[in-house]
C-alpha positions as CSV (number, residue, x, y, z in Angstrom):
1,X,-0.1,0.1,0.0
2,X,1.1,3.4,-1.1
3,X,1.0,6.0,1.7
4,X,0.7,10.0,1.0
5,X,4.5,10.5,1.5
6,X,5.2,8.2,-1.2
7,X,6.6,5.3,1.4
8,X,5.6,2.2,1.0
9,X,4.3,-0.1,3.7
10,X,4.4,-3.5,3.9
11,X,0.9,-4.0,5.5
12,X,0.8,-7.9,4.8
13,X,4.3,-8.6,6.2
14,X,3.6,-6.7,9.1
15,X,0.1,-8.0,9.9
16,X,1.8,-11.5,9.3
17,X,4.7,-11.0,11.6
18,X,2.0,-9.7,14.6
19,X,0.0,-12.6,14.1
20,X,2.9,-14.6,14.9
21,X,3.7,-13.3,18.4
22,X,1.8,-14.5,21.3
23,X,2.3,-13.0,24.7
24,X,2.5,-16.1,27.1
25,X,3.5,-14.3,30.2
26,X,2.8,-10.4,30.2
27,X,4.9,-7.8,32.2
28,X,2.0,-7.3,34.6
29,X,2.3,-10.8,36.2
30,X,3.8,-9.7,39.2
31,X,1.0,-6.8,39.8
32,X,-1.2,-8.6,42.0
33,X,-2.3,-11.7,43.9
34,X,-4.8,-12.4,40.5
35,X,-2.0,-11.5,37.8
36,X,0.5,-13.9,39.6
37,X,-2.4,-16.9,39.9
38,X,-3.0,-16.4,36.2
39,X,0.4,-17.6,35.3
40,X,2.6,-18.8,38.5
41,X,2.8,-21.2,40.8
42,X,4.4,-21.2,44.1
43,X,8.0,-23.6,44.5
44,X,9.3,-25.6,42.4
45,X,7.0,-28.0,40.2
46,X,8.2,-31.2,41.9
47,X,7.8,-29.5,45.3
48,X,9.7,-27.6,47.8
49,X,13.3,-29.1,47.6
50,X,16.1,-29.4,45.3
51,X,19.8,-29.7,45.1
52,X,20.8,-26.9,47.7
53,X,20.4,-25.9,51.3
54,X,17.0,-23.8,51.0
55,X,13.7,-25.1,51.0
56,X,11.2,-23.1,49.2
57,X,8.4,-21.5,50.9
58,X,5.4,-19.4,49.5
59,X,5.8,-17.0,52.7
60,X,9.3,-15.9,51.0
61,X,7.6,-14.9,47.9
62,X,6.6,-11.2,47.4
63,X,5.4,-9.3,44.5
64,X,4.0,-5.7,43.8
65,X,3.7,-3.2,41.0
66,X,5.6,-5.7,38.4
67,X,8.2,-6.5,40.9
68,X,8.9,-10.2,42.3
69,X,11.1,-10.3,45.5
70,X,12.4,-13.7,46.5
71,X,14.1,-13.7,50.2
72,X,16.0,-16.3,51.5
73,X,16.3,-16.5,55.5
74,X,18.4,-18.4,57.9
75,X,16.8,-21.2,59.7
76,X,17.4,-23.8,61.8
77,X,15.1,-27.2,62.8
78,X,14.5,-27.9,59.3
79,X,14.2,-31.6,58.3
80,X,16.9,-32.7,55.9
81,X,16.0,-32.8,51.8
82,X,17.0,-35.6,50.2
83,X,18.3,-35.2,46.4
84,X,20.3,-37.9,44.3
85,X,20.0,-40.3,47.3
86,X,22.0,-37.7,49.5
87,X,20.6,-36.1,52.5
88,X,21.0,-32.2,52.3
89,X,21.1,-29.9,55.4
90,X,18.2,-27.3,55.1
91,X,19.9,-23.9,56.6
92,X,17.1,-21.5,54.9
93,X,13.7,-21.0,54.0
94,X,13.5,-19.1,50.4
95,X,11.4,-18.8,47.3
96,X,10.9,-20.6,44.0
97,X,7.7,-19.9,41.4
98,X,7.3,-22.0,38.2
99,X,5.1,-20.9,35.3
100,X,1.7,-22.8,35.0
101,X,2.4,-23.5,30.9
102,X,4.9,-25.4,29.7
103,X,7.4,-24.3,26.7
104,X,7.6,-26.6,23.7
105,X,9.2,-25.6,20.6
106,X,7.1,-26.0,17.6
107,X,8.3,-26.3,13.9
108,X,9.4,-22.9,12.7
109,X,8.9,-21.3,16.1
110,X,10.3,-20.8,19.5
111,X,10.1,-18.1,22.5
112,X,11.9,-14.9,24.0
113,X,12.1,-15.2,27.7
114,X,13.3,-11.5,28.9
115,X,13.0,-9.3,32.4
116,X,15.6,-7.4,34.7
117,X,17.3,-9.0,37.3
118,X,19.0,-8.0,40.5
119,X,20.7,-10.9,41.6
120,X,23.8,-11.6,44.7
121,X,26.8,-13.0,43.7
122,X,28.0,-13.4,47.6
123,X,29.3,-17.0,48.6
124,X,26.6,-19.5,49.2
125,X,23.8,-17.7,47.3
126,X,22.4,-19.5,44.1
127,X,19.7,-17.4,42.3
128,X,18.6,-18.5,38.8
129,X,16.6,-18.3,36.1
130,X,15.8,-21.5,34.0
131,X,14.2,-23.9,32.0
132,X,14.1,-27.7,32.7
133,X,12.4,-30.7,31.3
134,X,9.0,-31.9,32.2
135,X,9.3,-35.5,31.3
136,X,13.0,-37.0,31.2
137,X,16.0,-34.7,31.8
138,X,17.5,-33.3,29.6
139,X,16.7,-30.6,28.2
140,X,17.7,-27.8,30.6
141,X,18.7,-24.2,29.7
142,X,19.9,-22.0,32.2
143,X,19.1,-18.5,31.1
144,X,20.7,-16.9,33.9
145,X,22.4,-18.6,36.9
146,X,24.8,-16.9,39.9
147,X,26.5,-19.3,41.9
148,X,28.4,-17.0,44.5
149,X,31.5,-16.5,42.4
150,X,30.9,-13.0,41.0
151,X,29.9,-14.3,37.7
152,X,26.9,-15.2,35.7
153,X,26.5,-18.5,33.9
154,X,24.4,-19.4,30.6
155,X,24.4,-22.7,30.5
156,X,22.6,-25.5,27.9
157,X,22.7,-29.3,29.0
158,X,22.2,-31.7,26.4
159,X,23.3,-34.5,29.0
160,X,25.0,-34.4,32.3
161,X,28.3,-34.7,30.5
162,X,27.6,-32.8,27.2
163,X,27.0,-29.2,27.8
164,X,27.9,-25.6,26.8
165,X,28.5,-23.1,29.2
166,X,29.4,-19.4,29.2
167,X,30.7,-17.6,32.5
168,X,31.1,-13.9,32.4
169,X,32.0,-11.4,35.1
170,X,28.9,-10.1,36.8
171,X,29.5,-6.3,37.5
172,X,27.4,-4.4,39.8
173,X,25.2,-6.9,41.4
174,X,23.5,-4.6,43.5
175,X,21.8,-3.1,40.0
176,X,19.3,-4.5,37.5
177,X,20.7,-6.3,34.5
178,X,18.6,-7.0,31.8
179,X,18.4,-10.8,30.5
180,X,17.0,-12.2,27.6
181,X,17.3,-15.9,26.1
182,X,15.8,-16.4,22.6
183,X,15.1,-20.2,21.9
184,X,14.7,-21.3,18.2
185,X,13.7,-24.1,16.1
186,X,16.6,-25.1,13.7
187,X,15.4,-28.3,12.0
188,X,12.4,-30.0,13.9
189,X,15.4,-31.8,15.9
190,X,17.6,-29.3,17.4
191,X,17.2,-25.6,19.0
192,X,19.2,-22.4,19.2
193,X,19.8,-20.7,22.2
194,X,20.9,-17.1,22.3
195,X,21.7,-15.4,25.3
196,X,21.7,-11.6,26.0
197,X,23.0,-9.4,28.8
198,X,22.1,-5.7,28.9
199,X,21.5,-5.6,25.2
200,X,24.6,-7.6,24.1
201,X,24.8,-10.8,22.8
202,X,26.9,-13.3,25.1
203,X,26.7,-16.7,23.8
204,X,24.9,-18.8,21.2
205,X,24.0,-22.6,21.9
206,X,22.3,-25.7,20.4
207,X,20.2,-27.8,22.4
208,X,20.6,-31.2,20.5
209,X,17.2,-32.8,20.6
210,X,15.4,-30.2,22.4
211,X,12.6,-29.7,19.8
212,X,9.0,-30.6,20.9
213,X,10.2,-31.5,24.5
214,X,8.2,-29.6,26.9
215,X,9.9,-27.4,29.7
216,X,9.1,-26.0,32.9
217,X,10.0,-22.2,33.4
218,X,11.5,-21.5,37.1
219,X,12.8,-18.5,39.2
220,X,14.2,-19.4,42.5
221,X,16.5,-18.6,44.8
222,X,18.5,-21.7,45.9
223,X,21.2,-21.5,48.7
224,X,24.8,-23.3,49.2
225,X,25.1,-26.3,47.3
226,X,26.9,-25.5,44.0
227,X,27.3,-22.0,45.4
228,X,29.6,-22.7,48.4
229,X,28.9,-22.8,52.1
230,X,28.4,-21.5,54.6
231,X,25.8,-18.9,53.1
232,X,25.2,-15.5,54.6
233,X,23.7,-15.4,58.0
234,X,21.2,-12.1,57.0
235,X,18.5,-12.2,54.5
236,X,19.4,-12.3,50.8
237,X,16.9,-11.0,48.2
238,X,16.6,-11.7,44.6
239,X,14.3,-9.3,42.6
240,X,12.9,-9.6,39.0
241,X,10.9,-7.0,37.1
242,X,9.6,-6.7,33.9
243,X,9.4,-10.5,33.1
244,X,8.0,-11.2,29.6
245,X,7.4,-14.4,27.9
246,X,6.8,-14.3,24.1
247,X,5.5,-17.2,21.8
248,X,6.8,-17.3,18.0
249,X,5.0,-19.2,15.6
250,X,4.5,-19.5,11.9
């Protein structure tokens, strides 16, 4: 269509692109309890415990005005967790949330996961923003993981021993940083995974055989475990804002 100023507008292309995008989780999901309940559940999809020294507790999850805050609080007297056949001492109550929808890359499609994160890098703290298998593991994509080392990690697990990772220095952990992960179908078998921080492309991985496999989306503040111990005795906060998930389908 030709506009009066002589510029040609490709209406059909623009309309097609708009139809291909669906907002799965809007930036308003942390505005209120009703907004939260529409998209999220408390804890991990499998329960309160995983692979570290914190037990997830909905009381440690707060949200308002588009901001999610997870708080890890030092406690005593908790029953041990069990992971991989090993007992793990629980030294904290903390928070985790998981999306109600699963994320399954379809033919020619994919997702964008994005948000702004303020995450600690103190020893013994282990915040994360990640995707993991609904059925049999893998796939797993750690879209952002901080393991108490002063760095941020971007990881893709094809198996427990076949993985890609990129660790970079995480400057100014007391400030928010933007994180974006683009997951796209390559060949109806594998997917490409592009990791961005503060607008810059950090790494590109390939998820071998990830196509068509449903994944959970999790935001959690784990403690100790792979991030070292002992963790801090004072409260630890992990905050997320402007969280959005877009689905792309042709």
